[in-house]
C-alpha positions in Angstrom: -6.2 -14.7 5.8 -5.2 -16.9 8.9 -9.1 -16.1 9.6 -10.4 -16.9 6.5 -8.1 -19.9 6.4 -10.6 -21.0 9.9 -13.4 -21.0 8.4 -12.1 -23.3 5.0 -12.4 -20.0 3.0 -9.3 -19.3 1.2 -8.2 -15.6 -0.2 -8.4 -15.6 -3.9 -10.8 -18.7 -4.2 -13.7 -17.7 -1.8 -13.4 -14.1 -1.0 -11.1 -11.5 -2.9 -8.3 -9.9 -0.4 -6.6 -6.1 -0.9 -4.2 -4.7 1.5 -2.3 -1.6 1.5 1.0 -0.3 1.5 2.5 -3.1 -0.2 4.4 -4.3 2.0 7.9 -6.8 1.5 5.7 -9.5 2.8 2.6 -9.2 1.0 4.0 -10.4 -2.3 5.0 -13.8 0.1 1.8 -14.4 1.7 -0.6 -17.2 0.2 -1.8 -17.0 -1.6 0.1 -13.3 -2.3 -2.0 -10.4 -1.2 -3.0 -8.1 -3.7 -2.2 -4.4 -2.4 -2.6 -0.3 -2.7 0.8 0.2 -3.3 1.7 4.7 -2.3 5.3 4.1 -2.1 5.7 4.9 2.0 9.1 6.0 1.4 8.4 8.0 -1.6 5.8 9.9 0.5 8.1 10.3 2.9 10.5 11.5 1.4 8.1 14.0 -0.1 7.0 15.1 4.0 10.8 15.7 5.0 11.2 17.4 2.0 8.0 19.9 2.8 8.7 20.3 5.6 12.2 21.2 6.1 11.5 24.0 3.3 8.6 25.4 5.8 11.4 25.5 8.7 14.0 27.6 6.5 10.9 29.4 4.9 8.5 29.4 7.5 6.0 32.7 5.9 6.1 30.6 2.6 2.4 29.1 0.9 1.5 26.0 2.6 2.3 23.4 0.0 0.1 20.1 -1.5 1.7 16.5 -2.3 -0.6 14.3 -3.9 1.1 10.8 -4.1 0.0 8.1 -6.8 -0.9 4.8 -5.6 -0.9 1.7 -8.2 -2.8 -1.3 -7.7 -0.3 -3.8 -7.5 -2.8 -7.1 -8.9 -1.6 -10.5 -6.9 -3.5 -13.4 -6.5 -5.7 -12.5 -2.9 -7.7 -11.2 -5.4 -8.4 -14.3 -7.5 -6.9 -12.8 -10.5 -3.5 -15.1 -12.1 -1.2 -13.3 -11.3 
């Protein structure tokens, strides 16, 4: 966003901008950043659970976890949020 500002442009008005991970600072930027939220804390918990299970039972079948993502629309894409 700062690079856009250096060129006289603004996210949400001149350029749609989207981030990833939904870090807490995203909601407090100017304008607030629209992120794809993959809930990284929950993803880490699931990875740890699978790892511990695999350590306890090394011969078990592979497990797969598909994280659900969510687009959190904020003003950096030009949306009124």
